[in-house]
All heavy atoms as a GROMACS GRO file, in nm:
protein
  500
    1MET      N    1   0.082  -0.119   0.002
    1MET     CA    2  -0.001   0.001   0.001
    1MET      C    3   0.087   0.126  -0.001
    1MET      O    4   0.051   0.226  -0.059
    1MET     CB    5  -0.093  -0.004   0.122
    1MET     CG    6  -0.192   0.112   0.124
    1MET     SD    7  -0.293   0.145  -0.021
    1MET     CE    8  -0.396   0.009  -0.031
    2GLN      N    9   0.203   0.121   0.068
    2GLN     CA   10   0.288   0.237   0.075
    2GLN      C   11   0.334   0.280  -0.065
    2GLN      O   12   0.346   0.395  -0.094
    2GLN     CB   13   0.412   0.211   0.162
    2GLN     CG   14   0.494   0.336   0.186
    2GLN     CD   15   0.420   0.451   0.253
    2GLN    OE1   16   0.349   0.429   0.352
    2GLN    NE2   17   0.432   0.569   0.200
    3ALA      N   18   0.355   0.180  -0.151
    3ALA     CA   19   0.395   0.212  -0.291
    3ALA      C   20   0.291   0.294  -0.363
    3ALA      O   21   0.321   0.390  -0.436
    3ALA     CB   22   0.430   0.086  -0.367
    4ALA      N   23   0.164   0.259  -0.343
    4ALA     CA   24   0.052   0.332  -0.403
    4ALA      C   25   0.044   0.476  -0.350
    4ALA      O   26   0.023   0.572  -0.428
    4ALA     CB   27  -0.077   0.262  -0.381
    5ILE      N   28   0.066   0.492  -0.221
    5ILE     CA   29   0.070   0.625  -0.158
    5ILE      C   30   0.185   0.708  -0.217
    5ILE      O   31   0.165   0.820  -0.261
    5ILE     CB   32   0.078   0.616  -0.004
    5ILE    CG1   33  -0.048   0.552   0.053
    5ILE    CG2   34   0.106   0.749   0.054
    5ILE    CD1   35  -0.039   0.517   0.198
    6ASP      N   36   0.302   0.648  -0.223
    6ASP     CA   37   0.421   0.715  -0.275
    6ASP      C   38   0.399   0.761  -0.420
    6ASP      O   39   0.434   0.872  -0.456
    6ASP     CB   40   0.546   0.627  -0.261
    6ASP     CG   41   0.587   0.604  -0.122
    6ASP    OD1   42   0.544   0.680  -0.030
    6ASP    OD2   43   0.665   0.511  -0.098
    7GLU      N   44   0.343   0.673  -0.500
    7GLU     CA   45   0.321   0.700  -0.642
    7GLU      C   46   0.219   0.816  -0.654
    7GLU      O   47   0.237   0.911  -0.736
    7GLU     CB   48   0.273   0.581  -0.719
    7GLU     CG   49   0.245   0.603  -0.866
    7GLU     CD   50   0.363   0.648  -0.944
    7GLU    OE1   51   0.483   0.629  -0.900
    7GLU    OE2   52   0.345   0.702  -1.060
    8ALA      N   53   0.114   0.812  -0.579
    8ALA     CA   54   0.012   0.916  -0.584
    8ALA      C   55   0.068   1.052  -0.543
    8ALA      O   56   0.044   1.155  -0.604
    8ALA     CB   57  -0.110   0.881  -0.495
    9GLU      N   58   0.152   1.051  -0.438
    9GLU     CA   59   0.216   1.175  -0.394
    9GLU      C   60   0.314   1.225  -0.497
    9GLU      O   61   0.326   1.344  -0.524
    9GLU     CB   62   0.285   1.154  -0.259
    9GLU     CG   63   0.187   1.140  -0.145
    9GLU     CD   64   0.252   1.124  -0.009
    9GLU    OE1   65   0.372   1.086  -0.003
    9GLU    OE2   66   0.183   1.145   0.093
   10ARG      N   67   0.386   1.136  -0.563
   10ARG     CA   68   0.484   1.172  -0.666
   10ARG      C   69   0.413   1.242  -0.782
   10ARG      O   70   0.466   1.340  -0.836
   10ARG     CB   71   0.562   1.050  -0.714
   10ARG     CG   72   0.675   1.085  -0.811
   10ARG     CD   73   0.739   0.963  -0.872
   10ARG     NE   74   0.646   0.890  -0.959
   10ARG     CZ   75   0.606   0.930  -1.079
   10ARG    NH1   76   0.651   1.044  -1.128
   10ARG    NH2   77   0.526   0.855  -1.153
   11THR      N   78   0.300   1.197  -0.821
   11THR     CA   79   0.228   1.250  -0.934
   11THR      C   80   0.146   1.377  -0.896
   11THR      O   81   0.102   1.446  -0.986
   11THR     CB   82   0.134   1.147  -1.000
   11THR    OG1   83   0.031   1.106  -0.902
   11THR    CG2   84   0.206   1.027  -1.049
   12GLY      N   85   0.126   1.396  -0.765
   12GLY     CA   86   0.049   1.510  -0.721
   12GLY      C   87  -0.100   1.497  -0.737
   12GLY      O   88  -0.176   1.598  -0.733
   13ASP      N   89  -0.148   1.376  -0.756
   13ASP     CA   90  -0.290   1.348  -0.767
   13ASP      C   91  -0.348   1.335  -0.626
   13ASP      O   92  -0.351   1.226  -0.565
   13ASP     CB   93  -0.313   1.219  -0.845
   13ASP     CG   94  -0.459   1.186  -0.867
   13ASP    OD1   95  -0.546   1.249  -0.804
   13ASP    OD2   96  -0.486   1.098  -0.949
   14TRP      N   97  -0.393   1.445  -0.570
   14TRP     CA   98  -0.432   1.447  -0.426
   14TRP      C   99  -0.557   1.364  -0.402
   14TRP      O  100  -0.570   1.304  -0.290
   14TRP     CB  101  -0.444   1.589  -0.376
   14TRP     CG  102  -0.314   1.655  -0.381
   14TRP    CD1  103  -0.276   1.759  -0.466
   14TRP    CD2  104  -0.193   1.614  -0.317
   14TRP    NE1  105  -0.137   1.786  -0.449
   14TRP    CE2  106  -0.090   1.701  -0.358
   14TRP    CE3  107  -0.164   1.517  -0.221
   14TRP    CZ2  108   0.044   1.689  -0.311
   14TRP    CZ3  109  -0.032   1.506  -0.175
   14TRP    CH2  110   0.068   1.593  -0.217
   15ALA      N  111  -0.644   1.356  -0.495
   15ALA     CA  112  -0.763   1.268  -0.476
   15ALA      C  113  -0.719   1.124  -0.462
   15ALA      O  114  -0.770   1.050  -0.378
   15ALA     CB  115  -0.861   1.282  -0.591
   16ASP      N  116  -0.618   1.085  -0.539
   16ASP     CA  117  -0.566   0.950  -0.535
   16ASP      C  118  -0.486   0.930  -0.403
   16ASP      O  119  -0.489   0.821  -0.344
   16ASP     CB  120  -0.478   0.917  -0.654
   16ASP     CG  121  -0.450   0.770  -0.674
   16ASP    OD1  122  -0.534   0.689  -0.628
   16ASP    OD2  123  -0.342   0.740  -0.729
   17VAL      N  124  -0.416   1.029  -0.357
   17VAL     CA  125  -0.344   1.026  -0.233
   17VAL      C  126  -0.442   0.998  -0.118
   17VAL      O  127  -0.420   0.907  -0.036
   17VAL     CB  128  -0.263   1.157  -0.205
   17VAL    CG1  129  -0.209   1.157  -0.061
   17VAL    CG2  130  -0.151   1.174  -0.304
   18ILE      N  131  -0.549   1.070  -0.117
   18ILE     CA  132  -0.650   1.055  -0.011
   18ILE      C  133  -0.712   0.912  -0.019
   18ILE      O  134  -0.718   0.847   0.082
   18ILE     CB  135  -0.757   1.161  -0.025
   18ILE    CG1  136  -0.700   1.299  -0.003
   18ILE    CG2  137  -0.878   1.134   0.070
   18ILE    CD1  138  -0.782   1.416  -0.054
   19SER      N  139  -0.742   0.870  -0.135
   19SER     CA  140  -0.799   0.735  -0.154
   19SER      C  141  -0.699   0.625  -0.111
   19SER      O  142  -0.738   0.528  -0.052
   19SER     CB  143  -0.837   0.712  -0.300
   19SER     OG  144  -0.943   0.794  -0.337
   20SER      N  145  -0.569   0.650  -0.137
   20SER     CA  146  -0.467   0.552  -0.098
   20SER      C  147  -0.456   0.544   0.054
   20SER      O  148  -0.444   0.435   0.109
   20SER     CB  149  -0.332   0.588  -0.160
   20SER     OG  150  -0.338   0.582  -0.302
   21TYR      N  151  -0.462   0.658   0.116
   21TYR     CA  152  -0.455   0.654   0.264
   21TYR      C  153  -0.582   0.592   0.325
   21TYR      O  154  -0.573   0.515   0.424
   21TYR     CB  155  -0.437   0.797   0.323
   21TYR     CG  156  -0.296   0.844   0.326
   21TYR    CD1  157  -0.253   0.949   0.248
   21TYR    CD2  158  -0.199   0.779   0.408
   21TYR    CE1  159  -0.119   0.993   0.255
   21TYR    CE2  160  -0.069   0.820   0.412
   21TYR     CZ  161  -0.027   0.929   0.334
   21TYR     OH  162   0.102   0.970   0.337
   22ILE      N  163  -0.694   0.616   0.268
   22ILE     CA  164  -0.817   0.552   0.314
   22ILE      C  165  -0.808   0.400   0.297
   22ILE      O  166  -0.843   0.320   0.384
   22ILE     CB  167  -0.940   0.609   0.241
   22ILE    CG1  168  -0.965   0.756   0.285
   22ILE    CG2  169  -1.065   0.523   0.266
   22ILE    CD1  170  -1.068   0.829   0.202
   23GLY      N  171  -0.753   0.357   0.180
   23GLY     CA  172  -0.737   0.213   0.154
   23GLY      C  173  -0.639   0.152   0.254
   23GLY      O  174  -0.662   0.042   0.303
   24ALA      N  175  -0.533   0.226   0.284
   24ALA     CA  176  -0.437   0.175   0.384
   24ALA      C  177  -0.498   0.163   0.521
   24ALA      O  178  -0.469   0.067   0.595
   24ALA     CB  179  -0.313   0.268   0.391
   25ALA      N  180  -0.589   0.254   0.555
   25ALA     CA  181  -0.658   0.243   0.681
   25ALA      C  182  -0.745   0.119   0.694
   25ALA      O  183  -0.751   0.057   0.796
   25ALA     CB  184  -0.746   0.370   0.706
   26ARG      N  185  -0.803   0.084   0.582
   26ARG     CA  186  -0.887  -0.040   0.577
   26ARG      C  187  -0.803  -0.165   0.598
   26ARG      O  188  -0.849  -0.263   0.655
   26ARG     CB  189  -0.962  -0.050   0.445
   26ARG     CG  190  -1.081   0.040   0.441
   26ARG     CD  191  -1.165   0.007   0.318
   26ARG     NE  192  -1.228   0.125   0.274
   26ARG     CZ  193  -1.206   0.190   0.159
   26ARG    NH1  194  -1.124   0.140   0.071
   26ARG    NH2  195  -1.269   0.301   0.132
   27GLU      N  196  -0.685  -0.162   0.542
   27GLU     CA  197  -0.592  -0.285   0.547
   27GLU      C  198  -0.529  -0.307   0.681
   27GLU      O  199  -0.512  -0.423   0.719
   27GLU     CB  200  -0.485  -0.268   0.444
   27GLU     CG  201  -0.534  -0.287   0.302
   27GLU     CD  202  -0.418  -0.289   0.204
   27GLU    OE1  203  -0.303  -0.295   0.244
   27GLU    OE2  204  -0.447  -0.289   0.083
   28GLY      N  205  -0.493  -0.202   0.756
   28GLY     CA  206  -0.422  -0.224   0.881
   28GLY      C  207  -0.492  -0.160   0.995
   28GLY      O  208  -0.481  -0.042   1.019
   29SER      N  209  -0.569  -0.238   1.072
   29SER     CA  210  -0.650  -0.180   1.182
   29SER      C  211  -0.560  -0.114   1.286
   29SER      O  212  -0.602  -0.019   1.347
   29SER     CB  213  -0.738  -0.286   1.244
   29SER     OG  214  -0.660  -0.391   1.295
   30SER      N  215  -0.438  -0.164   1.303
   30SER     CA  216  -0.354  -0.106   1.409
   30SER      C  217  -0.309   0.035   1.366
   30SER      O  218  -0.279   0.119   1.451
   30SER     CB  219  -0.234  -0.190   1.435
   30SER     OG  220  -0.153  -0.201   1.323
   31GLY      N  221  -0.308   0.066   1.234
   31GLY     CA  222  -0.266   0.196   1.188
   31GLY      C  223  -0.379   0.275   1.133
   31GLY      O  224  -0.358   0.378   1.061
   32GLU      N  225  -0.503   0.230   1.158
   32GLU     CA  226  -0.618   0.298   1.096
   32GLU      C  227  -0.622   0.447   1.127
   32GLU      O  228  -0.642   0.530   1.035
   32GLU     CB  229  -0.747   0.229   1.149
   32GLU     CG  230  -0.873   0.287   1.082
   32GLU     CD  231  -0.998   0.216   1.126
   32GLU    OE1  232  -0.998   0.137   1.224
   32GLU    OE2  233  -1.104   0.244   1.066
   33ALA      N  234  -0.608   0.487   1.252
   33ALA     CA  235  -0.615   0.631   1.284
   33ALA      C  236  -0.500   0.707   1.220
   33ALA      O  237  -0.519   0.822   1.171
   33ALA     CB  238  -0.610   0.651   1.438
   34PHE      N  239  -0.386   0.646   1.214
   34PHE     CA  240  -0.265   0.711   1.145
   34PHE      C  241  -0.297   0.743   1.003
   34PHE      O  242  -0.281   0.857   0.956
   34PHE     CB  243  -0.147   0.621   1.159
   34PHE     CG  244  -0.025   0.666   1.079
   34PHE    CD1  245   0.057   0.764   1.132
   34PHE    CD2  246   0.002   0.614   0.954
   34PHE    CE1  247   0.169   0.808   1.060
   34PHE    CE2  248   0.111   0.658   0.880
   34PHE     CZ  249   0.196   0.753   0.932
   35TYR      N  250  -0.342   0.642   0.930
   35TYR     CA  251  -0.371   0.663   0.787
   35TYR      C  252  -0.492   0.755   0.765
   35TYR      O  253  -0.488   0.839   0.670
   35TYR     CB  254  -0.392   0.530   0.718
   35TYR     CG  255  -0.268   0.449   0.701
   35TYR    CD1  256  -0.250   0.329   0.770
   35TYR    CD2  257  -0.160   0.499   0.625
   35TYR    CE1  258  -0.133   0.256   0.757
   35TYR    CE2  259  -0.043   0.424   0.614
   35TYR     CZ  260  -0.030   0.302   0.676
   35TYR     OH  261   0.086   0.232   0.663
   36LEU      N  262  -0.593   0.743   0.846
   36LEU     CA  263  -0.710   0.831   0.830
   36LEU      C  264  -0.676   0.975   0.861
   36LEU      O  265  -0.724   1.063   0.801
   36LEU     CB  266  -0.825   0.786   0.918
   36LEU     CG  267  -0.897   0.661   0.874
   36LEU    CD1  268  -1.008   0.624   0.972
   36LEU    CD2  269  -0.955   0.675   0.738
   37THR      N  270  -0.582   0.994   0.957
   37THR     CA  271  -0.537   1.131   0.988
   37THR      C  272  -0.469   1.195   0.868
   37THR      O  273  -0.491   1.306   0.831
   37THR     CB  274  -0.442   1.133   1.110
   37THR    OG1  275  -0.516   1.084   1.222
   37THR    CG2  276  -0.389   1.273   1.137
   38HIS      N  277  -0.383   1.116   0.801
   38HIS     CA  278  -0.315   1.166   0.682
   38HIS      C  279  -0.417   1.194   0.574
   38HIS      O  280  -0.406   1.297   0.502
   38HIS     CB  281  -0.212   1.065   0.634
   38HIS     CG  282  -0.083   1.072   0.714
   38HIS    ND1  283   0.018   1.161   0.690
   38HIS    CD2  284  -0.046   0.999   0.820
   38HIS    CE1  285   0.112   1.143   0.777
   38HIS    NE2  286   0.077   1.049   0.860
   39ALA      N  287  -0.512   1.103   0.554
   39ALA     CA  288  -0.617   1.126   0.453
   39ALA      C  289  -0.695   1.253   0.483
   39ALA      O  290  -0.722   1.332   0.393
   39ALA     CB  291  -0.710   1.004   0.446
   40TYR      N  292  -0.726   1.272   0.613
   40TYR     CA  293  -0.803   1.389   0.655
   40TYR      C  294  -0.725   1.521   0.631
   40TYR      O  295  -0.778   1.617   0.574
   40TYR     CB  296  -0.840   1.376   0.801
   40TYR     CG  297  -0.916   1.490   0.862
   40TYR    CD1  298  -1.035   1.535   0.803
   40TYR    CD2  299  -0.873   1.552   0.976
   40TYR    CE1  300  -1.102   1.641   0.858
   40TYR    CE2  301  -0.944   1.655   1.034
   40TYR     CZ  302  -1.058   1.700   0.976
   40TYR     OH  303  -1.132   1.805   1.030
   41VAL      N  304  -0.598   1.521   0.665
   41VAL     CA  305  -0.518   1.641   0.645
   41VAL      C  306  -0.509   1.675   0.497
   41VAL      O  307  -0.529   1.792   0.456
   41VAL     CB  308  -0.380   1.625   0.706
   41VAL    CG1  309  -0.285   1.737   0.662
   41VAL    CG2  310  -0.390   1.620   0.857
   42HIS      N  311  -0.485   1.575   0.414
   42HIS     CA  312  -0.480   1.600   0.269
   42HIS      C  313  -0.614   1.642   0.215
   42HIS      O  314  -0.619   1.728   0.127
   42HIS     CB  315  -0.431   1.476   0.193
   42HIS     CG  316  -0.280   1.452   0.207
   42HIS    ND1  317  -0.183   1.536   0.167
   42HIS    CD2  318  -0.214   1.352   0.270
   42HIS    CE1  319  -0.067   1.490   0.196
   42HIS    NE2  320  -0.080   1.374   0.259
   43ALA      N  321  -0.722   1.586   0.268
   43ALA     CA  322  -0.858   1.624   0.224
   43ALA      C  323  -0.885   1.773   0.259
   43ALA      O  324  -0.939   1.845   0.179
   43ALA     CB  325  -0.962   1.534   0.287
   44LEU      N  326  -0.840   1.815   0.374
   44LEU     CA  327  -0.860   1.954   0.416
   44LEU      C  328  -0.780   2.043   0.320
   44LEU      O  329  -0.831   2.148   0.274
   44LEU     CB  330  -0.816   1.976   0.558
   44LEU     CG  331  -0.906   1.918   0.671
   44LEU    CD1  332  -0.841   1.934   0.803
   44LEU    CD2  333  -1.042   1.982   0.664
   45GLU      N  334  -0.655   2.005   0.295
   45GLU     CA  335  -0.568   2.086   0.209
   45GLU      C  336  -0.622   2.096   0.065
   45GLU      O  337  -0.608   2.202   0.003
   45GLU     CB  338  -0.428   2.032   0.207
   45GLU     CG  339  -0.354   2.055   0.337
   45GLU     CD  340  -0.218   1.988   0.340
   45GLU    OE1  341  -0.185   1.906   0.253
   45GLU    OE2  342  -0.139   2.023   0.430
   46ALA      N  343  -0.681   1.990   0.019
   46ALA     CA  344  -0.730   1.983  -0.121
   46ALA      C  345  -0.878   2.023  -0.130
   46ALA      O  346  -0.933   2.020  -0.239
   46ALA     CB  347  -0.715   1.845  -0.173
   47ASN      N  348  -0.938   2.059  -0.018
   47ASN     CA  349  -1.077   2.095  -0.019
   47ASN      C  350  -1.164   1.979  -0.074
   47ASN      O  351  -1.257   2.002  -0.152
   47ASN     CB  352  -1.108   2.227  -0.094
   47ASN     CG  353  -1.242   2.287  -0.054
   47ASN    OD1  354  -1.293   2.264   0.054
   47ASN    ND2  355  -1.297   2.361  -0.144
   48ASP      N  356  -1.125   1.862  -0.035
   48ASP     CA  357  -1.191   1.738  -0.084
   48ASP      C  358  -1.321   1.719  -0.005
   48ASP      O  359  -1.325   1.735   0.117
   48ASP     CB  360  -1.095   1.617  -0.064
   48ASP     CG  361  -1.146   1.494  -0.130
   48ASP    OD1  362  -1.239   1.428  -0.070
   48ASP    OD2  363  -1.096   1.460  -0.237
   49PRO      N  364  -1.429   1.677  -0.071
   49PRO     CA  365  -1.557   1.658  -0.003
   49PRO      C  366  -1.560   1.543   0.098
   49PRO      O  367  -1.658   1.531   0.174
   49PRO     CB  368  -1.657   1.636  -0.118
   49PRO     CG  369  -1.574   1.585  -0.231
   49PRO     CD  370  -1.439   1.654  -0.216
   50ARG      N  371  -1.456   1.461   0.100
   50ARG     CA  372  -1.452   1.349   0.196
   50ARG      C  373  -1.405   1.394   0.332
   50ARG      O  374  -1.411   1.313   0.428
   50ARG     CB  375  -1.361   1.238   0.142
   50ARG     CG  376  -1.416   1.172   0.016
   50ARG     CD  377  -1.324   1.075  -0.044
   50ARG     NE  378  -1.219   1.150  -0.113
   50ARG     CZ  379  -1.124   1.093  -0.186
   50ARG    NH1  380  -1.122   0.960  -0.198
   50ARG    NH2  381  -1.031   1.164  -0.247
   51ALA      N  382  -1.360   1.518   0.351
   51ALA     CA  383  -1.304   1.563   0.478
   51ALA      C  384  -1.402   1.546   0.593
   51ALA      O  385  -1.362   1.495   0.698
   51ALA     CB  386  -1.257   1.709   0.465
   52PRO      N  387  -1.529   1.587   0.582
   52PRO     CA  388  -1.621   1.569   0.695
   52PRO      C  389  -1.641   1.423   0.738
   52PRO      O  390  -1.643   1.391   0.857
   52PRO     CB  391  -1.754   1.630   0.649
   52PRO     CG  392  -1.712   1.724   0.537
   52PRO     CD  393  -1.594   1.662   0.474
   53ASP      N  394  -1.650   1.334   0.641
   53ASP     CA  395  -1.661   1.194   0.675
   53ASP      C  396  -1.539   1.141   0.743
   53ASP      O  397  -1.546   1.060   0.835
   53ASP     CB  398  -1.690   1.112   0.547
   53ASP     CG  399  -1.706   0.961   0.577
   53ASP    OD1  400  -1.791   0.927   0.658
   53ASP    OD2  401  -1.626   0.883   0.520
   54LEU      N  402  -1.421   1.182   0.693
   54LEU     CA  403  -1.296   1.138   0.757
   54LEU      C  404  -1.292   1.188   0.903
   54LEU      O  405  -1.251   1.116   0.991
   54LEU     CB  406  -1.175   1.190   0.676
   54LEU     CG  407  -1.162   1.120   0.541
   54LEU    CD1  408  -1.063   1.196   0.455
   54LEU    CD2  409  -1.114   0.975   0.560
   55LYS      N  410  -1.333   1.312   0.927
   55LYS     CA  411  -1.335   1.363   1.062
   55LYS      C  412  -1.430   1.281   1.150
   55LYS      O  413  -1.391   1.248   1.262
   55LYS     CB  414  -1.374   1.509   1.069
   55LYS     CG  415  -1.376   1.566   1.207
   55LYS     CD  416  -1.397   1.713   1.217
   55LYS     CE  417  -1.389   1.756   1.362
   55LYS     NZ  418  -1.373   1.899   1.377
   56THR      N  419  -1.548   1.247   1.100
   56THR     CA  420  -1.642   1.165   1.174
   56THR      C  421  -1.579   1.028   1.210
   56THR      O  422  -1.594   0.983   1.323
   56THR     CB  423  -1.770   1.147   1.092
   56THR    OG1  424  -1.830   1.273   1.066
   56THR    CG2  425  -1.870   1.057   1.163
   57ARG      N  426  -1.509   0.971   1.113
   57ARG     CA  427  -1.442   0.842   1.143
   57ARG      C  428  -1.333   0.856   1.250
   57ARG      O  429  -1.320   0.768   1.336
   57ARG     CB  430  -1.386   0.783   1.015
   57ARG     CG  431  -1.494   0.739   0.918
   57ARG     CD  432  -1.440   0.694   0.786
   57ARG     NE  433  -1.360   0.571   0.797
   57ARG     CZ  434  -1.296   0.516   0.695
   57ARG    NH1  435  -1.301   0.571   0.575
   57ARG    NH2  436  -1.220   0.409   0.714
   58LEU      N  437  -1.256   0.963   1.242
   58LEU     CA  438  -1.150   0.987   1.340
   58LEU      C  439  -1.212   1.011   1.481
   58LEU      O  440  -1.160   0.960   1.582
   58LEU     CB  441  -1.064   1.101   1.300
   58LEU     CG  442  -0.968   1.073   1.186
   58LEU    CD1  443  -0.910   1.201   1.129
   58LEU    CD2  444  -0.855   0.980   1.231
   59ILE      N  445  -1.324   1.080   1.486
   59ILE     CA  446  -1.391   1.101   1.616
   59ILE      C  447  -1.438   0.967   1.672
   59ILE      O  448  -1.419   0.939   1.792
   59ILE     CB  449  -1.510   1.197   1.599
   59ILE    CG1  450  -1.455   1.339   1.572
   59ILE    CG2  451  -1.599   1.199   1.723
   59ILE    CD1  452  -1.564   1.437   1.528
   60ALA      N  453  -1.493   0.883   1.585
   60ALA     CA  454  -1.539   0.754   1.634
   60ALA      C  455  -1.427   0.667   1.683
   60ALA      O  456  -1.444   0.584   1.776
   60ALA     CB  457  -1.610   0.678   1.518
   61LEU      N  458  -1.303   0.682   1.631
   61LEU     CA  459  -1.186   0.610   1.677
   61LEU      C  460  -1.125   0.673   1.800
   61LEU      O  461  -1.032   0.614   1.861
   61LEU     CB  462  -1.079   0.608   1.566
   61LEU     CG  463  -1.110   0.520   1.446
   61LEU    CD1  464  -1.007   0.546   1.334
   61LEU    CD2  465  -1.112   0.373   1.485
   62GLY      N  466  -1.172   0.793   1.841
   62GLY     CA  467  -1.113   0.861   1.953
   62GLY      C  468  -0.983   0.936   1.918
   62GLY      O  469  -0.909   0.972   2.010
   63ALA      N  470  -0.963   0.957   1.789
   63ALA     CA  471  -0.838   1.023   1.744
   63ALA      C  472  -0.857   1.171   1.711
   63ALA      O  473  -0.765   1.237   1.674
   63ALA     CB  474  -0.785   0.948   1.621
   64GLU      N  475  -0.978   1.218   1.727
   64GLU     CA  476  -1.014   1.357   1.691
   64GLU      C  477  -1.129   1.402   1.783
   64GLU      O  478  -1.208   1.318   1.826
   64GLU     CB  479  -1.053   1.370   1.541
   64GLU     CG  480  -1.099   1.504   1.496
   64GLU     CD  481  -0.988   1.608   1.494
   64GLU    OE1  482  -0.880   1.583   1.442
   64GLU    OE2  483  -1.012   1.719   1.550
   65ARG      N  484  -1.135   1.528   1.810
   65ARG     CA  485  -1.246   1.584   1.883
   65ARG      C  486  -1.346   1.654   1.792
   65ARG      O  487  -1.307   1.700   1.686
   65ARG     CB  488  -1.195   1.684   1.986
   65ARG     CG  489  -1.108   1.623   2.092
   65ARG     CD  490  -1.074   1.725   2.193
   65ARG     NE  491  -0.982   1.662   2.290
   65ARG     CZ  492  -0.925   1.726   2.384
   65ARG    NH1  493  -0.942   1.855   2.397
   65ARG    NH2  494  -0.840   1.665   2.469
   66SER      N  495  -1.470   1.654   1.835
   66SER     CA  496  -1.573   1.720   1.754
   66SER      C  497  -1.564   1.870   1.770
   66SER      O  498  -1.496   1.927   1.843
   66SER     CB  499  -1.709   1.671   1.792
   66SER     OG  500  -1.728   1.685   1.931
   0.00000   0.00000   0.00000
C-alpha cells in the first residue's frame, strides 16, 4: 500500500493520495487512525468533499475531537 501512496504523492494526484490513505486504513487496523489522519489532512488541504466523513471516522476512533 505504501507504494501506491508514494506514487500518488509523486504525481500530485491528491484525490488518489486521499484514496490511498483511506485504503491503507482499511488494510491495517492497528494503523487505521494514522492513515485516516493523513487522509483527513490531505482532504482539508485539497478541499476534498470526503473531509467531513474522515473527521467523523476519526472522532469515532477517539483520534479527533468534535
